[in-house]
Phi, psi and omega in degrees: 000124182297160176300326180289317182287328171299304181303325169302312178305310187296319180302312189291324179285328187284313193318309190290346186243010189292306192292321177299309183297318174303314183298313187287318177305314182296323179293317176311305180305308185289336181266011175074017184270357187219071179295142184057236170250035180298158172084149180211160177219148173214152182228129179277124181259148176064191194269066182305130011266001189295327164246101190275067189230130179236145165263124188222142170303141177281155171295145171076011177266130183280142175305314182299332179284316177302316178302324180283321182214088185301321189290326179285350178251003176242159175224165179258127177244132179247112183269145176298157177284125173090345179232190180239017170286157182209157165256163186231144172232121002285162182297136182095338186285141183252124182286166179311143177293343171269024181302318177306327175289312181301321179294311183299322174288315176299329179292321182294321181292321181302322184285322190247321181221078180297344176287343172277099188248002187235127179242128182231154177223131179211181186238080177288128190296314177301308183304318180297310176313308188297320181304322178296324177280325179234083185290340177289120190296323183281326172295319184299304177301316177303324185285310183293326173299324182269007182292311182205173189296346174286340183299299187292340181276323189242354187245328187302128179074008178232003183222134175216173178222144178235169187288157180301128181221147186298133177308134179077001179274166173296323182296321180295325181291316182299312183296323179292316177306314182297318180289332175295331183302334186240009189204184181232353181207130187233123182276134178254108180307141179056011183230306184161215184211154173241132181228149174228162179182178182292335183220159176298320181297317173297321173302311175314313182305322180290312183301322179296313182298321188287315174305312176305312178302318178292324174294325177304304188299313181297324181287327181263342174067227183288344180286343189279150166134115168290135179290162166311324181291320179293310184299315184289331177292328177292314185288329177294310183301339187255005176077027177261356176224000000 
């Protein structure tokens, strides 16, 4: 493939998603959730797995630069049939180190919720801080859901946490994909969060909710927390139970 045709293919793949990706990349950078080249975004293209193609942030690309020029910070990966070998457009571009998680999560979403085509990962400060103080995943999620009235309404059954696993590992990818089968956002202790949605902005919504809840818990300490009965009342009054 010539350099010109490669650039054309990349531009064609990026164009429908450029604004969505730019908005979220800019928000990650502005909020301090993407230090250095941290964080990644991917979009599933075509009818996966019949068309095994992902649009993925390149390694060593800063979110602030991705926001300014999405095409310059992304690459297209074409996977071979029945395996996980892939070719890259443009040639020589290196995808994010968290690629194992993105591939595993997209596999799960294509099977179960094909409308969720975008996977994002970032490092929200308050959320990471709280994982140090509440290392038990169930306790962590319970406190987040009870932090304010939006939790029971908008995060219940959409947010979970897993145990610590090495960044970039296949084990982290498998654990995240399994969790995503039942939810839409997965907290990585001492690391960050992965969220999915039909767009990157929709995934950002979930991360904002989780990080706001974390900030409230940190501010209030042991005084924070809606009781389970209060949470149930909120959901019942909104017609969710």
